[in-house]
NUFI-555576 format. One record per residue (C-alpha): residue number from 0; residue in one letter; x, y negated, z. Coordinates in Angstrom, 3 decimals. Layout:
% NUFI-555576
<pt NUM,'a',<X,Y,Z>>
...
This chain:
% NUFI-555576
<pt 0,'m',<100.576,-49.299,21.416>>
<pt 1,'k',<103.062,-46.304,23.054>>
<pt 2,'l',<106.639,-46.159,22.500>>
<pt 3,'k',<106.937,-42.261,23.668>>
<pt 4,'l',<110.344,-42.563,23.566>>
<pt 5,'f',<111.269,-44.928,25.951>>
<pt 6,'s',<107.702,-44.564,27.763>>
<pt 7,'i',<107.114,-47.784,26.880>>
<pt 8,'r',<103.496,-49.737,26.572>>
<pt 9,'t',<102.621,-52.513,24.618>>
<pt 10,'i',<99.312,-54.170,25.277>>
<pt 11,'d',<97.361,-57.376,23.246>>
<pt 12,'f',<96.069,-58.976,26.191>>
<pt 13,'y',<94.050,-61.694,24.017>>
<pt 14,'t',<91.801,-58.823,22.837>>
<pt 15,'s',<91.889,-56.664,26.262>>
<pt 16,'v',<90.642,-59.670,28.032>>
<pt 17,'f',<88.664,-61.470,25.743>>
<pt 18,'e',<87.426,-59.488,23.223>>
<pt 19,'k',<86.865,-56.538,25.013>>
<pt 20,'h',<86.444,-57.973,28.855>>
<pt 21,'y',<88.679,-55.516,30.557>>
<pt 22,'v',<91.841,-55.932,32.788>>
<pt 23,'p',<94.707,-53.782,31.826>>
<pt 24,'q',<95.848,-51.288,34.666>>
<pt 25,'v',<98.717,-53.263,35.450>>
<pt 26,'l',<97.279,-56.457,37.112>>
<pt 27,'e',<95.045,-56.409,40.142>>
<pt 28,'s',<92.814,-59.781,38.717>>
<pt 29,'i',<93.225,-62.856,36.884>>
<pt 30,'f',<92.264,-66.314,37.928>>
<pt 31,'l',<91.048,-69.351,36.169>>
<pt 32,'f',<91.568,-72.204,38.126>>
<pt 33,'d',<91.991,-70.432,41.301>>
<pt 34,'s',<88.281,-68.776,40.490>>
<pt 35,'p',<89.416,-64.677,39.983>>
<pt 36,'l',<87.348,-63.834,36.454>>
<pt 37,'n',<84.562,-60.527,36.353>>
<pt 38,'l',<86.521,-58.583,34.505>>
<pt 39,'r',<86.370,-54.216,34.658>>
<pt 40,'i',<89.723,-52.107,35.156>>
<pt 41,'v',<90.901,-50.238,32.510>>
<pt 42,'t',<90.313,-46.313,33.500>>
<pt 43,'e',<92.501,-45.561,30.768>>
<pt 44,'n',<95.962,-43.659,32.289>>
<pt 45,'q',<98.434,-46.841,31.507>>
<pt 46,'l',<100.227,-46.459,34.544>>
<pt 47,'d',<101.457,-42.778,32.271>>
<pt 48,'a',<103.773,-45.319,30.800>>
<pt 49,'t',<106.841,-46.580,33.101>>
<pt 50,'s',<107.259,-50.026,30.907>>
<pt 51,'h',<104.706,-52.207,29.845>>
<pt 52,'i',<105.015,-55.027,26.917>>
<pt 53,'l',<101.449,-57.836,27.467>>
<pt 54,'e',<101.664,-59.661,24.663>>
<pt 55,'l',<99.330,-63.021,24.366>>
<pt 56,'i',<98.863,-64.517,27.575>>
<pt 57,'p',<97.782,-67.569,27.607>>
<pt 58,'n',<99.397,-69.189,30.231>>
<pt 59,'y',<96.737,-70.870,32.035>>
<pt 60,'l',<95.015,-68.155,33.292>>
<pt 61,'e',<97.195,-67.115,36.772>>
<pt 62,'l',<98.162,-62.707,37.111>>
<pt 63,'s',<98.437,-60.977,40.271>>
<pt 64,'f',<100.007,-57.665,39.257>>
<pt 65,'n',<100.585,-54.410,41.048>>
<pt 66,'s',<103.405,-54.585,43.554>>
<pt 67,'e',<104.916,-51.594,42.513>>
<pt 68,'l',<105.413,-53.273,39.291>>
<pt 69,'h',<108.069,-55.862,38.281>>
<pt 70,'p',<107.452,-58.592,35.380>>
<pt 71,'t',<109.577,-61.059,33.688>>
<pt 72,'k',<108.706,-62.690,30.811>>
<pt 73,'t',<109.274,-65.504,27.648>>
<pt 74,'l',<107.418,-67.914,25.818>>
<pt 75,'v',<106.507,-67.166,22.499>>
<pt 76,'k',<104.179,-69.868,21.174>>
<pt 77,'p',<102.149,-72.589,22.190>>
<pt 78,'g',<97.796,-72.669,21.730>>
<pt 79,'l',<95.789,-76.029,22.534>>
<pt 80,'a',<92.626,-76.115,24.500>>
<pt 81,'i',<89.963,-78.345,26.157>>
<pt 82,'s',<89.995,-78.414,29.601>>
<pt 83,'l',<86.205,-79.255,30.817>>
<pt 84,'k',<86.937,-78.920,34.492>>
<pt 85,'k',<86.221,-82.478,35.465>>
<pt 86,'e',<82.842,-83.754,36.096>>
<pt 87,'l',<81.357,-84.401,32.697>>
<pt 88,'t',<77.540,-84.967,32.216>>
<pt 89,'s',<77.756,-84.704,28.383>>
<pt 90,'v',<80.226,-84.786,25.847>>
<pt 91,'e',<80.780,-88.381,24.978>>
<pt 92,'d',<82.295,-88.509,28.684>>
<pt 93,'y',<84.879,-86.091,26.750>>
<pt 94,'l',<85.725,-88.197,24.471>>
<pt 95,'k',<85.991,-91.312,26.554>>
<pt 96,'s',<87.948,-89.705,28.566>>
<pt 97,'e',<90.352,-87.993,26.731>>
<pt 98,'c',<90.204,-89.098,22.488>>
<pt 99,'s',<91.244,-92.043,20.682>>
<pt 100,'s',<88.637,-95.026,20.427>>
<pt 101,'n',<89.723,-94.709,16.182>>
<pt 102,'f',<88.867,-90.737,16.323>>
<pt 103,'r',<85.385,-91.053,18.433>>
<pt 104,'k',<84.630,-93.644,15.551>>
<pt 105,'v',<85.352,-90.899,12.895>>
<pt 106,'i',<82.867,-88.610,15.054>>
<pt 107,'t',<80.236,-90.995,15.671>>
<pt 108,'r',<80.580,-91.914,11.758>>
<pt 109,'s',<80.524,-88.402,10.472>>
<pt 110,'i',<77.888,-87.219,12.462>>
<pt 111,'s',<76.023,-89.751,10.858>>
<pt 112,'r',<76.705,-89.514,7.852>>
<pt 113,'l',<75.996,-85.828,7.785>>
<pt 114,'e',<72.452,-86.772,9.703>>
<pt 115,'l',<72.018,-89.040,7.352>>
<pt 116,'s',<71.871,-87.280,3.956>>
<pt 117,'f',<70.753,-84.126,5.219>>
<pt 118,'d',<68.216,-81.989,6.640>>
<pt 119,'i',<70.429,-80.878,10.266>>
<pt 120,'s',<69.742,-78.510,12.345>>
<pt 121,'y',<72.184,-76.900,15.044>>
<pt 122,'r',<71.885,-73.732,16.835>>
<pt 123,'t',<74.222,-71.146,19.553>>
<pt 124,'f',<72.914,-67.725,19.314>>
<pt 125,'f',<73.925,-66.536,22.885>>
<pt 126,'g',<71.736,-63.715,24.645>>
<pt 127,'h',<69.830,-62.722,21.359>>
<pt 128,'i',<70.335,-61.618,18.169>>
<pt 129,'s',<68.798,-59.832,15.671>>
<pt 130,'k',<70.820,-57.241,13.770>>
<pt 131,'e',<69.553,-58.519,9.938>>
<pt 132,'e',<70.294,-62.067,11.168>>
<pt 133,'c',<73.469,-61.174,12.567>>
<pt 134,'e',<74.852,-58.874,9.645>>
<pt 135,'e',<73.258,-62.794,7.740>>
<pt 136,'l',<75.118,-65.499,8.975>>
<pt 137,'m',<79.153,-63.267,9.144>>
<pt 138,'h',<78.501,-62.091,5.358>>
<pt 139,'l',<77.739,-65.819,4.878>>
<pt 140,'l',<80.987,-66.743,7.058>>
<pt 141,'k',<83.195,-64.068,5.468>>
<pt 142,'e',<82.255,-65.703,2.185>>
<pt 143,'m',<82.595,-69.259,3.563>>
<pt 144,'i',<86.933,-68.058,4.239>>
<pt 145,'r',<87.127,-66.042,1.310>>
<pt 146,'k',<86.396,-68.830,-0.655>>
<pt 147,'r',<88.233,-71.577,2.053>>
<pt 148,'f',<91.617,-69.321,1.603>>
<pt 149,'t',<91.697,-68.756,-1.943>>
<pt 150,'q',<91.450,-72.738,-2.758>>
<pt 151,'r',<94.114,-72.653,0.319>>
<pt 152,'s',<95.750,-69.925,-1.933>>
<pt 153,'g',<96.423,-68.802,1.930>>
<pt 154,'r',<95.387,-64.953,3.268>>
<pt 155,'n',<93.378,-64.807,6.606>>
<pt 156,'k',<93.710,-61.378,8.804>>
<pt 157,'a',<90.104,-61.039,10.104>>
<pt 158,'l',<88.759,-60.485,6.170>>
<pt 159,'k',<90.890,-56.830,6.696>>
<pt 160,'d',<88.891,-55.606,9.041>>
<pt 161,'w',<85.396,-58.193,9.146>>
<pt 162,'g',<83.304,-55.019,10.234>>
<pt 163,'y',<85.153,-55.521,13.353>>
<pt 164,'f',<84.221,-59.199,13.871>>
<pt 165,'v',<80.241,-58.229,12.852>>
<pt 166,'n',<80.073,-55.442,15.836>>
<pt 167,'l',<81.252,-57.326,18.236>>
<pt 168,'a',<79.601,-60.256,17.227>>
<pt 169,'y',<75.749,-58.229,17.320>>
<pt 170,'n',<77.173,-56.346,20.381>>
<pt 171,'g',<78.470,-59.507,22.150>>
<pt 172,'i',<76.053,-62.121,21.609>>
<pt 173,'n',<73.132,-59.777,22.619>>
<pt 174,'n',<74.913,-58.973,26.064>>
<pt 175,'k',<76.740,-62.616,26.593>>
<pt 176,'s',<80.206,-61.631,26.154>>
<pt 177,'a',<79.924,-63.524,22.295>>
<pt 178,'s',<78.605,-66.366,21.136>>
<pt 179,'l',<77.678,-67.743,17.345>>
<pt 180,'f',<77.568,-71.853,16.707>>
<pt 181,'v',<75.315,-73.023,13.467>>
<pt 182,'i',<74.857,-75.704,11.658>>
<pt 183,'y',<72.011,-75.932,9.165>>
<pt 184,'d',<71.549,-77.943,5.796>>
<pt 185,'y',<67.442,-77.418,5.232>>
<pt 186,'g',<67.528,-74.004,6.844>>
<pt 187,'m',<71.196,-73.296,5.040>>
<pt 188,'p',<73.505,-72.259,7.812>>
<pt 189,'i',<76.708,-75.404,6.474>>
<pt 190,'q',<79.006,-74.222,9.774>>
<pt 191,'i',<79.600,-70.622,10.951>>
<pt 192,'s',<81.937,-70.142,14.406>>
<pt 193,'l',<82.042,-66.496,16.459>>
<pt 194,'n',<83.176,-67.561,20.291>>
<pt 195,'y',<84.386,-65.447,22.672>>
<pt 196,'n',<82.282,-66.136,26.181>>
<pt 197,'l',<84.126,-64.572,29.540>>
<pt 198,'d',<83.064,-66.556,32.901>>
<pt 199,'d',<83.563,-70.003,32.717>>
<pt 200,'i',<86.001,-69.947,29.512>>
<pt 201,'l',<84.947,-70.169,25.556>>
<pt 202,'v',<87.411,-68.670,23.470>>
<pt 203,'g',<87.571,-70.373,19.645>>
<pt 204,'s',<87.947,-67.025,17.323>>
<pt 205,'v',<86.816,-67.005,13.848>>
<pt 206,'s',<85.078,-70.468,12.022>>
<pt 207,'s',<84.500,-71.676,8.208>>
<pt 208,'y',<82.162,-73.971,6.607>>
<pt 209,'d',<81.129,-74.300,3.154>>
<pt 210,'l',<83.187,-76.265,0.887>>
<pt 211,'d',<80.857,-78.771,-0.894>>
<pt 212,'y',<80.487,-80.485,2.712>>
<pt 213,'s',<84.027,-80.607,3.372>>
<pt 214,'k',<83.673,-84.302,3.181>>
<pt 215,'f',<81.886,-84.738,6.205>>
<pt 216,'s',<84.240,-83.000,8.147>>
<pt 217,'l',<82.350,-80.236,9.209>>
<pt 218,'g',<84.639,-78.237,11.456>>
<pt 219,'n',<85.555,-81.682,13.558>>
<pt 220,'i',<81.233,-81.908,14.184>>
<pt 221,'g',<81.201,-77.941,14.810>>
<pt 222,'l',<83.763,-78.789,18.031>>
<pt 223,'y',<81.955,-81.577,19.236>>
<pt 224,'k',<79.062,-79.960,19.179>>
<pt 225,'e',<80.474,-76.583,20.760>>
<pt 226,'i',<81.787,-79.084,23.496>>
<pt 227,'e',<78.562,-80.398,24.005>>
<pt 228,'w',<77.271,-76.796,24.173>>
<pt 229,'s',<80.175,-75.869,27.190>>
<pt 230,'i',<79.198,-78.866,29.210>>
<pt 231,'d',<75.963,-78.120,28.820>>
<pt 232,'n',<76.104,-74.399,30.315>>
<pt 233,'n',<79.002,-75.545,32.687>>
<pt 234,'i',<82.250,-73.606,30.497>>
<pt 235,'k',<85.258,-75.110,32.402>>
<pt 236,'l',<87.651,-74.345,29.267>>
<pt 237,'f',<87.470,-73.951,26.067>>
<pt 238,'d',<90.390,-72.303,24.296>>
<pt 239,'i',<90.996,-73.672,20.531>>
<pt 240,'g',<93.810,-70.811,20.157>>
<pt 241,'f',<96.609,-71.348,18.318>>
<pt 242,'g',<97.728,-72.332,14.568>>
<pt 243,'d',<98.852,-76.431,15.773>>
<pt 244,'f',<96.286,-77.863,13.129>>
<pt 245,'a',<96.666,-82.135,13.042>>
<pt 246,'y',<92.575,-81.757,13.622>>
<pt 247,'k',<92.969,-79.509,16.913>>
<pt 248,'r',<95.457,-82.028,18.668>>
<pt 249,'r',<93.161,-84.605,18.169>>
<pt 250,'w',<90.609,-82.673,20.344>>
<pt 251,'a',<92.945,-80.903,23.364>>
<pt 252,'n',<93.660,-82.564,26.399>>
<pt 253,'l',<96.027,-78.806,27.089>>
<pt 254,'v',<98.521,-77.711,25.729>>
<pt 255,'y',<99.708,-74.236,26.976>>
<pt 256,'d',<101.766,-71.287,26.249>>
<pt 257,'f',<100.998,-67.965,25.066>>
<pt 258,'e',<103.536,-65.582,27.529>>
<pt 259,'t',<105.019,-62.570,27.048>>
<pt 260,'f',<105.500,-59.909,30.291>>
<pt 261,'y',<107.819,-56.708,30.489>>
<pt 262,'i',<107.346,-55.162,32.964>>
<pt 263,'s',<108.523,-51.975,34.446>>
<pt 264,'q',<108.365,-49.750,37.370>>
<pt 265,'k',<112.106,-49.210,38.062>>
<pt 266,'k',<115.563,-50.840,36.197>>
<pt 267,'n',<116.058,-48.341,33.196>>
<pt 268,'v',<118.805,-50.069,30.623>>
<pt 269,'l',<116.945,-48.528,27.450>>
<pt 270,'h',<114.105,-50.766,28.529>>
<pt 271,'q',<115.662,-53.176,28.864>>
<pt 272,'l',<117.618,-53.134,25.427>>
<pt 273,'y',<113.847,-52.345,23.709>>
<pt 274,'f',<112.810,-55.518,26.328>>
<pt 275,'l',<115.539,-58.548,24.525>>
<pt 276,'w',<115.588,-56.955,21.056>>
<pt 277,'h',<111.309,-57.604,21.123>>
<pt 278,'e',<112.052,-60.817,22.597>>
<pt 279,'k',<114.391,-62.153,20.117>>
<pt 280,'k',<111.977,-60.917,17.572>>
<pt 281,'s',<108.584,-62.327,18.540>>
<pt 282,'k',<110.398,-65.448,18.358>>
<pt 283,'l',<111.731,-64.654,15.106>>
<pt 284,'m',<108.601,-63.749,13.707>>
<pt 285,'y',<106.996,-67.345,15.083>>
<pt 286,'y',<109.698,-69.313,14.076>>
<pt 287,'l',<109.165,-68.194,10.507>>
<pt 288,'i',<105.588,-68.679,10.564>>
<pt 289,'s',<105.875,-72.309,11.967>>
<pt 290,'k',<107.736,-72.693,9.268>>
<pt 291,'g',<105.462,-70.995,6.638>>
<pt 292,'f',<107.097,-68.489,5.612>>
<pt 293,'n',<104.079,-65.847,6.092>>
<pt 294,'n',<102.230,-68.109,3.874>>
<pt 295,'v',<105.221,-67.704,0.752>>
<pt 296,'y',<105.461,-64.099,1.284>>
<pt 297,'y',<101.729,-63.203,0.820>>
<pt 298,'d',<101.724,-66.182,-1.830>>
<pt 299,'t',<104.645,-64.057,-3.457>>
<pt 300,'v',<103.499,-60.651,-3.093>>
<pt 301,'s',<99.729,-62.243,-4.484>>
<pt 302,'r',<101.049,-63.146,-7.885>>
<pt 303,'l',<103.475,-60.157,-8.144>>
<pt 304,'t',<100.441,-57.857,-7.893>>
<pt 305,'g',<98.133,-60.207,-9.526>>
<pt 306,'r',<95.800,-60.533,-7.001>>
<pt 307,'h',<96.391,-64.785,-7.112>>
<pt 308,'k',<93.314,-66.639,-8.030>>
<pt 309,'t',<92.717,-70.271,-6.451>>
<pt 310,'h',<89.782,-72.424,-6.851>>
<pt 311,'k',<90.633,-75.392,-9.153>>
<pt 312,'e',<88.015,-78.320,-7.444>>
<pt 313,'l',<86.285,-80.386,-9.747>>
<pt 314,'k',<87.289,-84.549,-9.560>>
<pt 315,'f',<85.486,-86.945,-10.932>>
<pt 316,'e',<86.337,-91.079,-11.187>>
<pt 317,'i',<83.253,-93.942,-11.515>>
<pt 318,'i',<83.494,-95.067,-15.033>>
<pt 319,'e',<81.982,-98.157,-16.809>>
<pt 320,'a',<80.037,-96.852,-19.050>>
<pt 321,'n',<77.378,-99.025,-20.391>>
<pt 322,'t',<76.530,-98.167,-23.660>>
<pt 323,'i',<76.534,-94.476,-23.288>>
<pt 324,'k',<72.789,-92.892,-23.853>>
<pt 325,'f',<71.480,-90.136,-21.839>>
<pt 326,'s',<69.069,-87.476,-21.753>>
<pt 327,'k',<66.102,-88.210,-19.838>>
<pt 328,'d',<65.709,-84.838,-18.268>>
<pt 329,'e',<67.083,-84.695,-14.610>>
<pt 330,'i',<69.419,-82.057,-14.078>>
<pt 331,'d',<68.268,-79.392,-11.927>>
<pt 332,'i',<71.345,-79.361,-9.254>>
<pt 333,'e',<70.062,-76.352,-7.332>>
<pt 334,'s',<70.395,-73.907,-10.483>>
<pt 335,'n',<73.831,-72.009,-10.672>>
<pt 336,'a',<74.394,-73.378,-13.752>>
<pt 337,'s',<74.711,-76.560,-12.389>>
<pt 338,'c',<76.025,-75.051,-8.729>>
<pt 339,'f',<79.734,-77.176,-9.356>>
<pt 340,'f',<78.229,-80.165,-9.230>>
<pt 341,'k',<77.172,-80.335,-5.603>>
<pt 342,'k',<79.944,-81.118,-4.097>>
<pt 343,'i',<80.404,-84.393,-6.501>>
<pt 344,'l',<76.780,-85.587,-5.150>>
<pt 345,'c',<77.807,-84.243,-1.488>>
<pt 346,'d',<80.269,-86.631,-1.579>>
<pt 347,'y',<78.452,-89.323,-3.394>>
<pt 348,'a',<76.080,-89.506,-0.995>>
<pt 349,'y',<78.998,-89.634,1.780>>
<pt 350,'s',<80.553,-92.427,0.156>>
<pt 351,'n',<77.263,-94.192,-0.245>>
<pt 352,'k',<74.698,-93.770,2.305>>
<pt 353,'e',<72.549,-91.549,-0.061>>
<pt 354,'r',<70.171,-88.257,0.989>>
<pt 355,'f',<71.443,-85.598,-1.343>>
<pt 356,'g',<68.051,-84.762,-1.828>>
<pt 357,'d',<67.054,-88.261,-3.207>>
<pt 358,'l',<70.064,-88.181,-5.308>>
<pt 359,'k',<68.662,-87.609,-9.309>>
<pt 360,'v',<71.568,-86.503,-12.123>>
<pt 361,'y',<71.256,-87.312,-16.256>>
<pt 362,'a',<73.601,-85.670,-18.747>>
<pt 363,'a',<75.028,-88.172,-21.144>>
<pt 364,'i',<74.035,-87.439,-24.545>>
<pt 365,'e',<76.879,-87.029,-26.717>>
<pt 366,'n',<79.644,-86.360,-23.265>>
<pt 367,'k',<79.122,-83.520,-21.185>>
<pt 368,'n',<81.443,-84.739,-19.027>>
<pt 369,'i',<79.559,-88.216,-18.370>>
<pt 370,'f',<76.678,-88.087,-15.811>>
<pt 371,'w',<74.644,-91.103,-14.045>>
<pt 372,'v',<74.759,-90.381,-10.849>>
<pt 373,'k',<71.136,-92.164,-9.099>>
<pt 374,'g',<70.276,-92.951,-5.822>>
<pt 375,'r',<67.706,-94.939,-3.787>>
<pt 376,'q',<70.606,-97.573,-2.826>>
<pt 377,'s',<73.334,-97.024,-5.573>>
<pt 378,'e',<73.664,-95.763,-9.266>>
<pt 379,'a',<77.322,-94.470,-10.786>>
<pt 380,'r',<77.701,-93.209,-14.384>>
<pt 381,'v',<80.856,-90.901,-13.777>>
<pt 382,'r',<83.552,-88.750,-14.970>>
<pt 383,'l',<84.343,-85.418,-14.153>>
<pt 384,'n',<88.021,-84.381,-13.867>>
<pt 385,'n',<88.987,-80.829,-15.111>>
């Protein structure tokens, strides 16, 4: 964006470098761990502006500016990353080196339970994907995000410009500037992550999972497998971005700062005043977001405009129901009429170490909210609570 009144250009560094793979013309080079990144210098005439604001710069990168420019910087918000520059031969090496023993046990249990209960496979698309498969996976990812944020009564900015991400994924995967990681259950995607690839850096962009499998910690399993892929492919840094979520903290071994650089070719009082205003505004916006004011705002707007819809999760409890009679006809869980029951069975499979495919469900004859769940090793009478 160019502010014509003051001849100031604002540049989103994160988008320019990680999504578009170019260096803004105000820079000469960028380094990661003393190694220069392979980027092209943008050819558009950015130096028509006498001053620049370079936003969202992760300070694990070292920047080299054109000599005639005079940058000053300010810290805006923190980000989290996984540094893999140590000699690591496996993801287990990383877990032992950087994570607590309790967390390692949680991850091992989650993977073991997932692979015990379902027919699980993993795939990373990097270097080739067909247009049809990419569009199908991105459509499923969009639906996962939509359902997840409906459940949380939240908002995801990526959904507003989804076509951009679809094109970025297809073109990026085929030219090795992006990758798509997928967890499948019997060929059906249940967790999808879109990442950007730049030399030795992997950057997490958009990810989500099927809510029916939430008991299995698919977010953590996805990160585990992405770190495994990163080590196998000589990635030195996996940037898991801003948003200080608890699960990210447990994985990250590098907390960095996003910086904003204010750059001018010569002293200009109006520019300096604008820089000061921009800095104060950015810090205020981050403070409000960190306190959840943005969610309150968008939730209020949704309620006022009638768009507020939340997903009410079904819960169940184990009951004593020895005298209740059940139908002899097994319920088809895969049918649309019974699809609401899938999450309950996923939770049951996790808690009782059962194969999902071995579970059979029978309905009570006189009570529509009571069911008999039967597996190979366990059985229970359950009541749904709406």
